[in-house]
C-alpha positions in Angstrom: 0.0 0.0 0.0 2.8 2.4 0.8 4.4 1.7 -2.6 1.2 2.9 -4.4 1.1 5.9 -2.0 4.6 7.0 -2.9 4.0 6.3 -6.6 1.0 8.5 -6.5 3.1 11.3 -4.9 5.6 10.8 -7.7 2.9 11.8 -10.1 3.0 15.2 -8.5 -0.7 15.9 -8.0 0.2 19.3 -6.7 1.2 20.3 -10.2 -2.1 19.1 -11.8 -3.4 22.6 -11.7 -1.6 23.1 -15.0 -4.0 20.7 -16.6 -7.0 22.9 -15.9 -6.2 24.3 -19.3 -8.1 21.4 -20.8 -11.3 23.3 -19.7 -10.5 26.4 -21.8 -12.1 24.9 -24.9 -15.2 23.9 -22.9 -15.7 27.3 -21.5 -15.0 29.4 -24.6 -17.0 27.0 -26.9 -20.2 27.9 -25.0 -20.6 24.2 -24.0 -19.9 24.5 -20.3 -23.5 23.5 -19.3 -23.5 20.5 -21.7 -23.4 17.5 -19.4 -21.7 15.1 -21.8 -19.0 17.6 -22.8 -18.4 18.5 -19.1 -18.0 14.9 -18.3 -15.6 14.4 -21.2 -13.5 17.4 -20.1 -13.3 16.1 -16.6 -12.2 12.7 -17.9 -9.6 14.4 -20.1 -8.3 16.4 -17.2 -7.5 13.2 -15.2 -6.1 11.4 -18.3 -3.8 14.3 -19.1 -2.8 14.5 -15.4 -1.9 10.8 -15.4 0.1 11.1 -18.6 1.9 14.2 -17.3 2.5 12.3 -14.0 4.2 9.4 -15.8 6.5 12.0 -17.5 7.4 13.3 -14.1 8.2 9.8 -13.0 10.4 9.4 -16.0 12.2 12.6 -15.2 12.7 11.5 -11.6 14.2 8.2 -12.7 16.5 9.9 -15.2 17.7 12.6 -12.8 17.8 10.5 -9.6 21.4 11.2 -8.9 21.1 15.0 -9.4 17.8 15.2 -7.4 19.5 13.7 -4.4 21.9 16.7 -4.3 19.0 19.2 -4.8 17.8 21.0 -1.6 14.1 20.3 -2.4 14.0 17.5 -5.0 15.9 15.1 -2.7 12.7 14.6 -0.8 10.8 13.3 -3.9 9.8 9.6 -3.3 12.2 8.2 -5.9 15.2 10.3 -4.9 14.5 9.6 -1.3 14.3 5.9 -1.8 10.7 5.6 -0.8 9.9 3.6 -3.9 12.2 1.4 -6.0 13.0 2.7 -9.5 11.9 -0.6 -11.1 8.5 -0.4 -9.3 8.1 3.3 -10.3 8.9 2.5 -13.9 6.5 -0.5 -14.0 3.6 1.4 -12.5 4.2 4.4 -14.9 4.1 2.1 -17.9 0.9 0.5 -16.8 -0.7 3.9 -16.0 0.5 5.4 -19.3 -1.0 2.4 -21.3 -4.3 2.7 -19.4 -4.5 6.4 -20.1 -3.9 5.9 -23.9 -6.5 3.2 -24.0 -9.1 5.1 -22.0 -8.6 8.2 -24.1 -9.7 6.2 -27.2 -13.2 6.0 -25.7 -13.3 9.8 -25.6 -11.7 10.6 -28.9 -9.0 9.0 -31.0 -7.7 12.5 -31.6 -7.2 12.9 -27.9 -5.1 9.8 -27.9 -2.9 11.3 -30.6 -2.5 14.5 -28.5 -1.5 12.5 -25.4 1.0 10.4 -27.4 2.4 13.6 -29.0 2.7 15.2 -25.6 4.5 12.1 -24.2 7.0 12.0 -27.1 7.7 15.7 -26.9 8.4 15.4 -23.2 10.5 12.3 -23.4 12.6 14.2 -26.0 12.7 17.2 -23.7 13.9 15.1 -20.8 16.5 13.4 -22.8 17.9 16.1 -25.1 15.9 19.3 -25.6 16.1 20.7 -22.1 19.8 21.2 -22.7 19.3 23.5 -25.7 19.0 27.1 -24.9 15.7 28.9 -25.8 14.3 25.6 -27.2 14.0 24.4 -23.6 11.5 27.0 -22.7 9.6 26.8 -26.0 9.0 23.1 -25.6 7.6 23.5 -22.2 5.2 26.2 -23.5 4.1 24.0 -26.3 3.2 21.4 -23.7 0.7 23.9 -22.3 -0.8 24.5 -25.7 -1.3 20.8 -26.1 -3.3 20.8 -22.9 -5.7 23.3 -24.5 -5.8 21.3 -27.7 -6.6 18.1 -25.8 -9.6 19.8 -24.2 -10.9 20.9 -27.7 -10.5 17.5 -29.4 -12.1 15.7 -26.4 -15.4 17.5 -27.0 -14.8 17.9 -30.8 -15.0 21.7 -30.9 -12.9 24.2 -32.8 -10.6 26.4 -30.6 -9.7 29.9 -31.6 -6.2 30.3 -32.8 -6.1 33.4 -30.6 -6.6 31.4 -27.5 -3.8 29.0 -28.5 -1.6 32.0 -29.0 -2.5 33.5 -25.6 -1.9 30.1 -24.0 1.5 29.8 -25.6 2.6 33.3 -24.5 1.2 32.9 -21.0 3.0 29.6 -20.7 6.2 31.3 -21.8 5.7 34.0 -19.2 5.3 31.3 -16.4 8.3 29.2 -17.6 10.6 32.2 -18.0 9.6 33.5 -14.6 10.4 30.1 -13.2 13.8 30.1 -14.8 14.5 33.6 -13.4 13.4 32.6 -9.9 15.7 29.5 -10.0 18.6 31.6 -11.3 18.2 34.2 -8.6 17.5 31.8 -5.7 20.3 29.3 -6.4 22.9 31.8 -7.7 26.2 30.1 -8.7 24.8 26.7 -7.7 21.9 26.9 -10.3 24.0 25.2 -13.0 24.3 22.1 -10.8 20.5 21.8 -10.4 19.5 22.9 -14.0 22.6 23.0 -16.4 20.7 25.1 -19.0 20.7 28.1 -16.6 24.3 28.6 -17.5 23.1 30.0 -20.9 20.9 32.6 -19.2 21.2 35.6 -17.0 18.7 37.8 -15.2 18.9 40.5 -17.8 18.1 38.2 -20.7 15.2 36.6 -18.9 13.8 40.0 -17.9 13.8 41.1 -21.5 12.0 37.9 -22.5 9.4 38.4 -19.7 8.7 41.9 -21.0 8.1 40.6 -24.5 5.8 37.7 -23.6 3.9 39.8 -21.1 3.0 42.4 -23.8 2.2 39.6 -26.3 -0.1 37.8 -23.8 -2.2 40.9 -22.9 -2.4 42.1 -26.5 -3.3 38.6 -27.8 -6.1 38.2 -25.3 -7.4 41.7 -26.0 -7.4 41.0 -29.8 -9.2 37.7 -29.2 -12.0 39.4 -27.3 -12.5 41.9 -30.2 -12.0 39.4 -33.0 -14.8 39.3 -35.5 -15.4 35.6 -35.1 -15.4 35.9 -31.3 -18.0 38.7 -31.4 -20.1 36.7 -33.9 -19.9 33.5 -31.9 -20.9 35.1 -28.6 -23.0 38.0 -30.0 -21.3 40.6 -27.8 -18.2 42.7 -27.5 -18.3 42.4 -23.7 -15.5 40.0 -23.3 -13.2 43.0 -23.6 -14.2 43.8 -20.1 -12.4 40.7 -18.8 -9.0 42.1 -19.9 -8.4 43.9 -16.6 -8.5 40.5 -14.8 -5.8 39.2 -17.1 -3.7 42.3 -16.6 -4.0 42.1 -12.9 -3.1 38.4 -12.8 0.0 39.0 -14.8 1.0 42.1 -12.8 0.4 40.2 -9.5 2.7 37.4 -10.7 5.2 40.1 -11.7 5.0 41.3 -8.1 5.6 37.9 -6.7 8.6 37.3 -8.9 10.4 40.6 -8.4 9.3 41.6 -5.0 8.8 38.4 -3.1 11.4 36.3 -5.0 8.8 33.7 -5.9 8.0 32.1 -9.3 10.0 28.9 -8.9 6.8 26.9 -8.5 4.1 28.7 -10.6 1.7 25.8 -10.1 1.8 26.3 -6.3 1.4 30.1 -6.6 -1.7 29.7 -8.8 -3.4 27.7 -6.1 -1.9 29.3 -2.9 -1.8 33.1 -3.6 -5.1 34.4 -2.4 -5.2 37.6 -4.6 -4.5 35.5 -7.7 -7.2 32.9 -6.7 -9.8 35.7 -6.2 -8.8 37.2 -9.5 -9.2 33.9 -11.3 -12.6 33.4 -9.6 -13.9 36.7 -10.8 -12.5 36.3 -14.3 -14.2 32.9 -14.6 -17.4 34.4 -13.2 -17.4 37.3 -15.6 -16.6 35.1 -18.6 -19.5 32.8 -17.6 -22.0 35.7 -17.3 -20.9 37.3 -20.6 -21.0 34.1 -22.6 -23.8 32.2 -21.0 -26.1 34.8 -19.5 -26.0 37.5 -22.1 
């Protein structure tokens, strides 16, 4: 029983908040109140979480030696010796196979997305995370695939603008994480994440500035896009832009003033102002789209 417990912890459920992006297509397709689509989206959320969790296990197995030297990662179940590597590998293979098979009952296209996500992340873990700039782009693409998975699961088209916004928002979070790691670990950062040798705070600050502007502008353009207005019959989505601006600026504050940002998935579920902001953003989107 303890083995399964530590394996479940290796799946990093505290990071599953990232996978809430699968609900983006459901919300912005106007199908949120459709029971069948809601159920499929929930199912997709857990399947994507399982697949992503298996990738985390793979990373932990590959980086076990380095994780044991890391101040925080050394407490992960595999690095800490709570679960044997062979057991973790076997359970992850079984769970991955189950996730692929189960996804076929939702949509074969969802299966393709999950397989693509797996391949991309296996390549990232093995090679791509050591290539400067490409390392952050690949992680951002992973976020986009989450949004795509949600769309194909319920068989609806997703606006290219939303994919663009997801991509830039993901870049913002990833670059912010790199900066936080670089500042927090200083000269030791290369030992924990070798690719940080290729960056410095100045470069990352410039990148954050670019993707911040792109994210806000992209979302604003989406709300005013002709197809968006025709689809929802209103221009009122533009009034949700302040929530997006506040959320990004609040994250800015946490990165630069509080020296946070190393764990964006935890910030998104623990920082009360951000949680309140997300709540009111979702509420406003719901009223504008569904109760107009």
